[in-house]
N, C-alpha and C positions, 0 to 999 in steps of 0.2 A: 556476298563476298566478291570482290573484283578479281577477275582472272587476268593475269598478265603473261605474255610470252616471255620466257626467261632467256637472256643471252648470256653465254659463258665466255669469260675472257681467257687469255692464254694461260693464266695461272690456275684455271679451273674454278674460279669464283664467279658468282653471278654478278652481272653488271646492271641488273634491274633492281629497283628498290623492292624490299620485302612486301608481301601482301598482308602479313600479320606481324605484330610485335608480341613477344612473350613477356609476361610479367609474373613475378611471384607476389602473392598477396598474403600478408601476415596480419592477423588481427591483433591490435594493441588496445585493449580495453574497448572503448566505443568507436575507435578509429581504425582504419585499415591502412597499412603501409604497403604501397605498391613500388616494386623495384623491377626495373627493366632487366631481363636476364637473357634475351635472345630474340631471334627473328624467324620467320617462316616464308618459304616460297612455294608456289604451285609447281607440280610436276608438269612436264610437257604434255602428257596425256590427260591432264586435268582430273586425275583420279586419286590424287594424294598430295601431300605436302612434305617438303624437306624442312625440318626444324633444326636450327643451329642454336644451341644453348651455350652462352658464355659462362654461366654460373649454374650450378645445380643446387637447389635448396636442400638443406639437411634437416631443417626443423619442420614442424607442421605448417600447413598453409596450402594455398591453391596455386596452380599455374593457369593463367588466363591468357588467351590469344585474342588480340583486338586489332582492328584495322588501324594503320598509322594515321595520325592527325595530318591535316593538310600541310602544316608547317614542318613536319619531320622529314 
């Protein structure tokens, strides 16, 4: 996992891109439906992550954290 130094803006939000993207994965028969639900940033001490979820899944499934694609 890539560790980035996080910069905070005046609004208290990170100005750095997230290190991980959170997805909810629901099984639909033989296929899996991946829905982006949030992001995660490293802590300054590199001992944890801050996860910001825009949606919280209410049905069964998994939450997977992945590194962002180069084009994101």
